[in-house]
C-alpha positions as CSV (number, residue, x, y, z in Angstrom):
1,M,-46.5,15.4,-54.6
2,K,-45.7,17.5,-51.5
3,K,-46.0,14.5,-49.3
4,I,-43.5,12.6,-51.4
5,I,-41.0,15.4,-51.3
6,S,-41.5,15.8,-47.6
7,S,-40.9,12.1,-47.1
8,L,-37.7,12.2,-49.2
9,V,-36.4,15.2,-47.2
10,L,-37.0,13.4,-43.9
11,I,-35.3,10.3,-45.2
12,M,-32.3,12.3,-46.4
13,L,-32.0,14.2,-43.0
14,F,-32.2,10.9,-41.2
15,F,-29.4,9.5,-43.4
16,I,-27.2,12.6,-42.8
17,I,-27.7,12.3,-39.0
18,L,-26.9,8.6,-39.2
19,V,-23.6,8.9,-41.0
20,T,-22.4,12.2,-39.5
21,P,-19.9,11.4,-36.6
22,N,-21.1,12.7,-33.2
23,N,-18.2,14.1,-31.2
24,S,-20.4,15.1,-28.3
25,V,-21.2,12.7,-25.5
26,N,-24.8,12.7,-24.3
27,A,-25.3,12.6,-20.5
28,E,-26.9,9.1,-20.8
29,D,-23.8,7.8,-22.7
30,T,-21.4,9.0,-20.0
31,I,-19.9,6.2,-17.8
32,T,-19.0,7.0,-14.2
33,L,-15.9,5.3,-12.9
34,N,-15.8,5.3,-9.1
35,V,-12.3,5.5,-7.7
36,F,-11.6,5.2,-3.9
37,N,-8.2,6.3,-2.7
38,W,-6.3,7.9,0.3
39,G,-6.5,11.6,0.6
40,E,-3.8,13.8,-1.1
41,Y,-2.6,10.7,-2.9
42,I,-3.0,11.5,-6.6
43,D,-2.3,14.4,-8.9
44,E,-5.7,15.6,-10.0
45,E,-4.3,16.5,-13.4
46,V,-3.9,12.7,-13.9
47,I,-7.6,12.2,-13.5
48,T,-8.3,15.0,-16.0
49,E,-5.9,13.4,-18.5
50,F,-7.7,10.0,-18.1
51,E,-11.0,11.7,-18.8
52,T,-9.5,13.4,-21.9
53,A,-8.2,10.0,-23.1
54,F,-11.7,8.5,-22.5
55,P,-14.2,11.3,-23.4
56,N,-17.2,9.3,-22.4
57,V,-15.9,8.7,-18.9
58,N,-16.4,10.8,-15.7
59,V,-14.2,9.8,-12.8
60,N,-15.9,10.1,-9.4
61,Y,-13.0,10.3,-7.0
62,E,-13.6,9.7,-3.3
63,T,-11.1,9.5,-0.4
64,F,-10.7,7.6,2.9
65,D,-8.4,8.2,5.8
66,S,-7.8,4.6,7.0
67,N,-7.9,1.1,5.6
68,E,-10.6,0.3,8.2
69,S,-12.9,3.1,7.1
70,M,-12.4,2.0,3.5
71,Y,-13.3,-1.6,4.4
72,T,-16.4,-0.5,6.2
73,K,-17.7,1.6,3.3
74,L,-16.7,-1.1,0.7
75,T,-18.6,-3.9,2.5
76,T,-21.7,-2.0,3.8
77,G,-24.4,-0.2,2.0
78,D,-24.6,0.0,-1.8
79,A,-21.1,1.3,-2.5
80,K,-20.0,0.3,-6.0
81,Y,-16.4,1.3,-6.4
82,D,-14.5,0.3,-9.5
83,V,-10.9,0.9,-8.4
84,V,-9.7,1.0,-4.8
85,I,-6.2,1.6,-3.5
86,P,-5.8,-0.1,0.0
87,S,-2.6,-1.2,1.8
88,D,-1.0,-4.6,2.0
89,Y,-2.7,-6.2,5.1
90,M,-6.1,-4.9,4.1
91,I,-5.7,-6.4,0.6
92,E,-4.9,-9.7,2.2
93,K,-8.1,-9.5,4.1
94,L,-10.1,-8.6,1.0
95,I,-8.6,-11.5,-0.9
96,K,-9.5,-13.9,2.0
97,E,-13.1,-12.7,1.9
98,D,-13.3,-13.1,-1.9
99,L,-14.1,-9.5,-2.4
100,L,-11.7,-8.7,-5.3
101,V,-11.8,-9.4,-9.0
102,E,-8.9,-11.4,-10.5
103,L,-7.0,-9.0,-12.8
104,D,-6.5,-9.8,-16.5
105,P,-2.8,-9.0,-17.4
106,D,-3.6,-8.8,-21.1
107,K,-5.7,-5.8,-20.5
108,M,-2.9,-4.0,-18.7
109,P,0.3,-4.1,-20.8
110,N,1.8,-1.2,-18.8
111,R,2.0,-3.5,-15.7
112,N,5.3,-4.6,-17.1
113,E,6.7,-1.1,-16.4
114,I,6.7,-2.0,-12.7
115,S,9.9,-3.5,-11.1
116,D,9.7,-7.3,-10.4
117,E,10.9,-6.7,-6.9
118,Y,7.6,-5.0,-6.0
119,Y,5.6,-7.9,-7.4
120,E,7.8,-10.2,-5.4
121,K,7.3,-8.3,-2.2
122,S,3.5,-8.2,-2.9
123,K,3.4,-12.0,-2.8
124,V,3.3,-11.6,1.0
125,F,-0.4,-10.5,0.7
126,D,-1.2,-11.5,-2.9
127,P,0.6,-14.8,-3.3
128,N,0.2,-15.2,-7.1
129,N,0.0,-11.5,-8.0
130,K,-3.6,-12.1,-9.2
131,Y,-5.4,-9.2,-7.6
132,T,-3.0,-6.2,-7.3
133,I,-0.9,-3.7,-9.2
134,P,1.5,-1.7,-7.0
135,Y,0.7,2.0,-6.8
136,F,3.2,3.5,-4.3
137,W,5.6,2.0,-1.8
138,G,7.6,3.3,1.2
139,T,8.7,3.0,4.8
140,V,7.7,4.4,8.2
141,G,10.4,6.3,10.0
142,I,11.3,9.3,12.2
143,L,11.2,12.8,11.0
144,Y,13.2,15.2,13.1
145,D,14.0,18.9,13.4
146,T,17.8,19.2,13.1
147,T,17.7,22.5,15.0
148,K,16.1,20.8,18.1
149,V,17.5,17.3,18.0
150,N,21.2,17.1,18.8
151,K,21.4,13.3,19.4
152,P,21.8,10.5,16.8
153,V,18.4,9.5,15.3
154,D,19.1,5.9,14.5
155,S,16.8,4.1,16.9
156,W,13.1,4.1,17.9
157,S,14.4,4.6,21.5
158,I,14.7,8.3,20.9
159,L,10.9,8.5,21.1
160,W,11.3,7.6,24.7
161,D,13.9,10.2,25.5
162,E,12.9,12.5,28.4
163,D,14.8,15.4,26.7
164,Y,12.0,15.6,24.1
165,K,9.1,15.5,26.5
166,K,5.9,16.9,24.9
167,D,7.9,17.4,21.7
168,I,6.9,14.1,20.0
169,F,4.2,13.2,17.5
170,M,3.0,9.6,17.3
171,Y,0.5,8.2,14.8
172,D,-3.1,7.8,15.9
173,S,-3.0,4.4,14.3
174,Q,-2.8,1.1,16.2
175,R,-0.8,-0.9,13.7
176,D,1.8,1.9,13.1
177,S,2.3,2.9,16.8
178,L,2.4,-0.7,18.0
179,M,4.9,-1.4,15.2
180,V,7.2,1.2,16.7
181,A,7.1,-0.4,20.2
182,L,7.3,-4.0,18.9
183,K,10.3,-3.2,16.8
184,L,12.0,-1.5,19.7
185,L,11.4,-4.6,21.7
186,G,12.8,-6.9,19.0
187,K,9.4,-8.4,18.2
188,S,7.6,-8.9,14.9
189,M,5.1,-6.2,14.0
190,N,2.8,-9.0,12.9
191,T,2.9,-10.8,16.2
192,T,-0.1,-12.9,17.3
193,N,1.4,-13.4,20.8
194,K,-0.6,-11.8,23.5
195,D,2.5,-11.4,25.8
196,D,4.3,-9.5,23.0
197,L,1.3,-7.1,22.6
198,E,1.0,-6.6,26.3
199,E,4.7,-5.7,26.5
200,A,4.3,-3.3,23.5
201,K,1.2,-1.7,25.2
202,N,3.1,-1.1,28.4
203,K,5.9,0.5,26.4
204,L,3.6,2.9,24.7
205,I,1.8,3.7,28.0
206,E,5.3,4.5,29.5
207,Q,5.9,6.8,26.5
208,K,2.5,8.7,26.8
209,P,3.8,11.5,29.1
210,L,6.4,12.4,26.5
211,V,3.9,12.5,23.6
212,Y,2.7,15.9,22.5
213,S,-0.1,14.5,20.4
214,Y,-1.4,11.4,18.5
215,V,-2.0,12.6,14.9
216,T,-2.8,11.6,11.4
217,D,-2.6,13.7,8.3
218,S,-2.4,16.9,10.3
219,V,1.2,16.0,11.1
220,I,2.3,17.3,7.7
221,Q,1.4,20.9,8.3
222,Q,2.4,20.7,12.0
223,M,5.9,19.5,11.2
224,I,6.3,22.0,8.3
225,S,5.5,24.6,11.0
226,G,8.1,23.0,13.4
227,E,5.6,22.2,16.1
228,A,7.5,19.2,17.4
229,A,11.1,17.9,17.4
230,L,10.2,14.3,16.5
231,A,7.4,12.6,14.6
232,V,6.6,9.1,13.3
233,V,5.7,9.6,9.6
234,Y,5.3,7.8,6.3
235,S,8.2,8.3,3.9
236,G,6.2,10.2,1.3
237,D,4.9,12.7,3.9
238,A,8.5,13.1,5.1
239,S,9.7,14.0,1.5
240,F,7.0,16.6,1.2
241,I,7.7,18.1,4.7
242,M,11.4,18.3,4.0
243,S,10.7,20.1,0.7
244,E,8.8,22.7,2.7
245,N,11.1,22.9,5.8
246,E,14.9,22.6,5.2
247,N,15.4,21.9,8.9
248,M,13.7,18.5,8.7
249,A,15.5,15.2,8.2
250,Y,14.3,11.6,8.0
251,A,15.7,8.4,9.6
252,I,14.9,4.7,9.3
253,P,15.6,3.1,12.7
254,K,18.1,0.3,12.9
255,E,15.6,-2.0,14.8
256,G,13.6,-2.3,11.6
257,T,10.4,-0.9,10.2
258,N,7.4,-1.4,8.0
259,F,7.9,-1.7,4.3
260,W,4.4,-1.0,2.9
261,I,2.9,-1.2,-0.6
262,D,-0.4,0.4,-1.6
263,S,-1.9,-1.3,-4.6
264,M,-4.7,-0.9,-7.1
265,V,-7.5,-3.5,-7.0
266,I,-10.9,-4.0,-8.5
267,P,-13.6,-4.9,-6.0
268,K,-16.4,-7.3,-7.0
269,T,-18.8,-4.4,-6.6
270,S,-17.4,-2.8,-9.8
271,Q,-19.9,-2.3,-12.6
272,H,-17.2,-1.4,-15.1
273,V,-14.5,-4.0,-14.8
274,D,-13.0,-3.4,-18.3
275,L,-12.8,0.3,-17.7
276,A,-11.2,-0.3,-14.3
277,H,-8.5,-2.2,-16.0
278,E,-8.0,0.7,-18.4
279,F,-7.6,3.1,-15.5
280,I,-5.0,0.9,-13.8
281,N,-3.1,0.5,-17.0
282,F,-3.2,4.3,-17.5
283,M,-1.7,4.9,-14.1
284,C,1.2,2.6,-14.9
285,K,2.3,4.7,-18.0
286,P,5.7,6.2,-17.2
287,E,4.7,9.7,-18.0
288,I,1.6,9.5,-15.8
289,A,3.5,7.8,-13.0
290,T,6.2,10.5,-13.1
291,K,3.6,13.3,-12.8
292,N,1.9,11.4,-9.9
293,T,5.1,10.7,-7.9
294,E,6.4,14.3,-8.3
295,Y,3.1,15.5,-7.0
296,V,2.6,13.2,-4.0
297,M,6.3,12.6,-3.4
298,Y,5.9,8.9,-2.7
299,S,8.2,6.3,-4.3
300,S,7.0,4.9,-7.6
301,P,7.2,1.1,-8.4
302,V,7.5,2.0,-12.1
303,E,11.2,1.2,-12.6
304,S,12.0,4.0,-15.1
305,V,10.3,6.6,-13.1
306,F,11.9,5.7,-9.8
307,N,15.4,5.6,-11.4
308,T,14.9,9.0,-13.1
309,V,13.4,10.8,-10.1
310,K,16.0,9.4,-7.6
311,T,18.8,10.6,-9.8
312,E,17.5,14.0,-10.9
313,D,15.5,15.2,-7.9
314,W,16.0,13.2,-4.7
315,A,19.3,11.4,-5.0
316,S,20.1,11.9,-1.3
317,N,16.6,11.8,0.0
318,I,16.4,8.4,1.9
319,A,12.6,8.9,2.4
320,Y,12.2,8.5,-1.4
321,N,15.3,6.4,-2.1
322,P,16.3,4.1,0.8
323,E,18.7,2.1,-1.4
324,G,21.5,0.7,0.7
325,I,19.5,1.1,3.9
326,I,16.6,-1.3,3.9
327,D,16.9,-5.0,3.1
328,I,14.8,-5.0,-0.1
329,L,17.2,-2.5,-1.6
330,G,20.5,-3.9,-0.5
331,G,20.7,-2.5,3.1
332,D,20.9,-3.9,6.6
333,V,17.7,-2.6,8.1
334,Q,15.2,-5.4,8.3
335,T,11.7,-4.6,7.1
336,E,8.3,-6.4,7.3
337,V,5.1,-6.0,5.4
338,F,1.9,-5.8,7.5
339,R,-0.2,-8.9,7.5
340,D,-3.8,-9.4,8.2
341,P,-4.0,-10.8,11.7
342,G,-7.5,-12.3,11.2
343,D,-9.5,-12.4,14.4
344,F,-6.4,-11.5,16.4
345,I,-7.1,-7.9,15.3
346,N,-9.5,-7.8,18.3
347,E,-6.4,-8.1,20.6
348,Y,-4.8,-5.2,18.7
349,D,-8.0,-3.1,19.1
350,K,-8.1,-3.9,22.8
351,V,-4.5,-3.0,23.7
352,W,-4.6,0.2,21.6
353,S,-7.7,1.4,23.3
354,E,-5.9,0.8,26.6
355,V,-3.0,2.9,25.4
356,L,-5.2,5.8,24.5
357,A,-7.4,5.6,27.6
358,P,-7.0,8.6,29.9
359,K,-4.9,8.0,33.0
360,T,-7.1,7.5,36.1
361,N,-6.6,10.3,38.5
362,Y,-7.0,9.0,42.0
363,I,-6.3,12.3,43.8
364,I,-9.7,13.9,43.2
365,P,-11.7,10.9,44.3
366,L,-9.4,10.6,47.4
367,I,-10.0,14.3,48.3
368,I,-13.7,13.9,47.8
369,G,-13.7,10.8,50.0
370,I,-11.8,12.6,52.8
371,V,-14.2,15.6,52.7
372,V,-17.2,13.2,52.9
373,I,-15.7,11.3,55.8
374,V,-14.7,14.5,57.7
375,G,-18.2,15.9,57.0
376,V,-20.0,12.8,58.2
377,G,-17.7,12.6,61.2
378,G,-18.2,16.2,62.0
379,Y,-22.0,15.9,61.7
380,F,-22.1,13.0,64.2
381,L,-19.8,14.7,66.6
382,Y,-22.0,17.8,66.5
383,S,-25.1,15.7,67.0
384,R,-23.7,14.0,70.1
385,K,-22.6,17.3,71.7
386,K,-26.1,18.7,71.0
387,K,-27.7,15.8,72.8
388,S,-25.5,16.2,75.8
389,Y,-27.0,19.6,76.4
């Protein structure tokens, strides 16, 4: 009898466990979504909100500092990222190499929140809008200290002005710095002409004595501190710096500049393609996009967010809102999107390494040579005199 009762109790307990909802997530049930993005390029509260919306998901968030380092990590080793946020020309390269998953629009209804003009501009690197959803966009321009610069800042040529010697920051980035020189020379920043690149290289070498330093993300704090008069910066960084230092202003040079779009993609290494779609869709929600753009201060492609923020917060901030200035937004300044140059990237690598190479100092070898010659000559003269005795 006791055995029968014990068996009934066990059956009842099993039934209770079976029908009782389990609100806790076991470690083995947790899915890790691997997201790979630029540094300082997301509001971490957004990640927390996604994890709250999807309780069984843990977001592993990693960062990179260049498209090239991202590419290396994505294509070597056993990296299995689910969502990556590269720039235009690198996306073009990834598409050419068949490394991206074709997105399913039906799984991302919030993609319709993004302005058509950014999908249209994205066709330069994603011809049929099959692989990308725009994340942020912007320009490259000149940030300047209004207390130090008393000349008009409307041309890249001011970065070659002797009055600002050792008071200029340039990007330690071949595409960005060569873009500056190429635009000043009236060339395309996507040139595949060796003569154009050689001319741009010589222009940057000519500028080197005026450059205080070649920088990357450190330029943000350095310009907040007012370390230089002029700096080449991305528009979102300019917005943040200006919010921290009221003496700073931003200009988009008349010769033209880079209009860039960073986009969300799913690599073929992804082990959670459906969940990656959910993450991208979540990032396009207006309330999430608002929180994100207000944190990183880059321009949102979500139409309602851009229109609200530009009106309420940064109406006169051309770093965030270049309407009436650049061509895509009704202005006269011509912009280009970076393209993947294919194998010609080796030429860009070559000329950039020549720009950064230290200048050969012939004086020291010359002095050493003179000393050696004098020494040898003196020795033979001394030897001859000694023999004559």
